[in-house]
N, C-alpha and C positions, 0 to 999 in steps of 0.2 A: 182439158186444155186450149188455147185458141185454134181456129180453127183458120183455114187460108193459106193461099200458097205462100205468103210472106214469115206465116207465123211457122208453116212445115220447114222451111230453109235454116229461119232462127232456130228452130229444132235441132235442125241437124247441125248449124255451128253451135251450137251448145254439147251435143253428142262426140263433137270432134276435138275441141277445146275443152272441155269441164270434166265431162262423165267419165270417169278410171274403169265402170263397167263395159263402157260400152268399145267394142274394138270390132275392127274392119280393117280391109288391106288398106284403105286413103289413111283411114287416123293413124295405122301404125305407118305408114310411111310417113305422113305430117309430124308425128314425133320423131322421127329419125332424122328427117331434114331440119328441123328448129335445132338436135342435141347436134347435128354435124356444123350448122350455123353458128349454136353459141361454140363449140368449144372452138371451132377456123376462128372466131373473133378475138377469143383470148390468145391463141398462138398470133394472130395478127399484130396484138400489143405486142409481144414481147420480142418479134421482130421486130415490130418497127422501135424498139428501144436500142438496137444495134443502129447507129446513126449511119455508115454505110452502107447495112443495106433497106434503110427508108429512105437515103439521097438516091438510090439505083433504083426503087421502085417505088415512090414517092408515088403517084399515079395509078397503079393498082390498089395501095394501098387506102388512099382516099373515097377512089370510085366504090371500093368492097366496101368500107365506113360509112357511105350512104347511102348503098344497096341496104345494107345490115338494118340501120334506123327505118327504112320505108318499112323493108319487111316486120321488125318489133313495134315499130308505131303503127301500123294494120293489124298484126295479130293483138295488139293492146285494145286497138278497137273494136276488131271483134267481140273478144273475150267481154268489155265491156257490156257491150249491142246483147250478145248471148247469153249472157249472166242472167236474164231477168228467166227465163225458164227453169231455171233453180228451184223457183218456188213458184208455181203457177196460180197459186191462191192468195201472193201478195203482191202488191204493187209495187209497178218494174221498177220503178224510180227509188222505192225503198230496197231493193235484193240487189240494186246496183249500187246504193251510196255504202251497205256493207258491203261489198266486194271492194271497193276501190279502199276502205278502213282495213283489207284483211292482207297478211304477210305476204301471199301470192303477187297479189296487187302492187305491192308498196315495190316488190322486189324487179315488178316488171315495169316499174314507169321509172324506176333509177338506174336501170338498164339504157333508158332514152334520153330522161330528160336532161344529164350531162351535155347531151351534145345540141339539143334544143336551149340551152342555157348559153351556149359559145357561143352562138349566134347571136346575141345579144352584150354577152360579156368575157371578151375572151380570155381563157386562163390558160397558166403557162401548158406548156405541149403536155409534159414530164404527169403535172398533176389530173390531167386530161386523159391519160391514159390508165393510169390509175383508179379512176372513177368506171371507166370503162370496162375493167376488170370485174365491177359487181356485176356484168353480164354472165358469168362462171356463176352467179347462185342461182341461175334461171333451170340452172339439173337439177335444182331439190324438185321440184314440178317430177321431172321421167324417171327416177331414183327410188324406189322403195327406202333403201336403206339410208337415206338422207332424207327423207320424210319422220320415219321412225327416229332417228336421233332428234331433229327440229323439235317433236311430239314430247319424246323424255324431255327435252330443256324446257320446254312448256308444263309440262306436267311438273316437275320437280326445281321450278323457278324458286319457289320458295325457299328448299333448303338449298341453292347456288348464294342466294339473298343471306340468307343467315352464315355460310361459309365464307363470303365475301365482306361480311362486318365484322368478322370473329377477325378477318385478314386484316382489315383495316387497324382495327385495335391492335394487333397485336406489332404492326408494323410503326405505328405513334410509337409504344412503349418502347420496343426495342432500339429507335431512332433515340427516344430520350434517354434510356438506358446507359448507351451506348455514348452519347454524347455528353454524357456527367463523366464518366471515367475515361477517355479518351482523348475532350477537348484540347488539355496540357498538355499531351504527347503527340497529336497529330494533329495543329490546327487549322491545315487546309485540309483536311480530308471531316475532319469532326468538328468544323468551326460551327457549326448551330446546329437543330434538331431537323431542318430542310435536307442539309450536308447530308447526315446520317442517314437518311432515309434510302437513300442509297443501298449503302449496303443491306439496311435492313431489308427491304427489297429481294435481292437475293440470295439473301442467307436464307430466308424463311420461304421463300420459293425453291430451293433447293439447286438454283443454277451456279452461285458462287462462284462469279467471274475472278474472282483475285485482286482485283487490281487495287481494293480498299481492305487491309486486313488490320484486326487491333495487336498491337505491339505490348501493350502491357500485360501482368499476369490476370488483374480483373479482368481487365477486357477481355484477353483469351478466354478465361472461366465463363464471364458474360455471352459471349459469342459461340461456345462450346454450345450451350444450353439454349440458348435462341435457336441454332443447325438443330439440335435436337428436335426442341417442337416445331420448327419448316418441316420438318421429317414425315411426321404424323397427320398437320396444317395441310400439308402436299395431298397426303393421302384421300383425305374426304371426299372431295370433288370428284376424283375418279372413282371412289367407292361409290356415292351418290349415282353417277354417269351407270356403273358397271349395272348395279343393281335395276336402275332404273330401265335399260336396255334388255336386259334379262326379263324385268314382268313385263314391257310392251312386248316381246317378241311374245312370250310363253300367253299374253291375250291373244295373239294377232293368229297364233295356230288355234290356240281355242275357237276363235271363231272361224276361221277356215273350216274347222272338224265340225263345228254345228252345219255352216253353210254346206259342207256334201253330205253329213247326214240327211238335211232336210232333202236335199236335188234328189239323193238314192233313196230317199221315202215317195219322194212326191214321181217318180218317172217311174216307178214299180219294177225297178232292175230286177233282175236275176244275181242275185250274189255271188253265186256259182259259175252260171254261164257266160252272163255277160262280159266277158273281159273288157272288148273295145269298148263300151260306154263306160264303163266306170272309168278306165285311163283316161277318153278323152274329157269326163267331166273333172279327174284329178288335174290335167293338165291345166285346163280351165280357170281352175279355183286356184291352183299352185300351189299345192299342200304335196308333200315329198311321199313315195314307194312307201315306206315301211308306216307313217302314218295312213296311210291309206288301209293298208293290211289291218293293223289294229283295228280301224275302223270297221272294216270289215267283219273282222272276229266277232267286236263287238256285236254288230248288229244280226249277226247267224244265233251267237247266242240268246239276245233277245227274242228274235223270232223263235227259237225252241222253247223257250220260258212260257213265252206267250200263249202257243200252240198248248204246250200243255196243262196250262190256266186254262185255257179254251176249252179240252179236255176234260179237264176234273168237272168245269161245269154244265158239260154236256149230257154226261151220266154221274153227274153225283147230284143235281138239280134236278128239280121236277119244271119241264119248259114252259108250264100252262100257271101256276100257282105258285110255284120258286119256292117249292119247298126242298127241304133236303132230303132225298132217299136213303133209305137205308141198302148199306154196304154190302 
């Protein structure tokens, strides 16, 4: 690691902004402050959409927006500058470029970019408010549940792409079939395949608004078949997501258990008497009490087996020549 006061300060900034395992009173305060600021921005956007409230408190809304832009911009610059300490063996500019194209950095940029673009190209105020709601995505950095969801979506993107491809094929085929059987009876609703796609989308996704429905007998039969297929098709993404979430949570639990085991073994803790130390490690790692109990029981069993094995070696084998001694 590079030495000097400047690099030490940069490493301190890196720990507070990027390092999830670094936890101090200041880092916790910083995280809570940014969470409150993000939620406050979203609430401000919601309240600004009420014309009477915005007209009355416009000065305060605009001042808060400018202050938020300044804080988020400063945060982005600090993250860009300090990320170089993530890999001290890599050149700083390469590490920074990798971070710039990462998901978290893109979200941070989207949180402030619309405001700067608005200075040069004025937006419709309603559209600008919608863009400001993107700041809500910054919360993914501070909540493990959202991180797990994004990880699952990234890992299962191939499966989701396959489902979307199948859904697109079904929509086109359903729209084409309904166009053939319902075109003459309802030319205003099924006058073309693109018009029929609205019915296909709401039917296959099991929404079923009811604004467009088949009226012919053949159309009703065809619509019933598409509805049944839609129920099964809509269940595919839910099943993929549920399985992915279960696997990811199980993997994280295994990693936490392994880390907990390593800490217990490395710290030479008395598994029977050092309850306070064990509880402190458990809270720091973030595993459940029942997991802790199961790990401790398993470690104690392993210690007993190890002691028995060592005892066999001590009394059944010669300590000098390793020849087995007679019983």
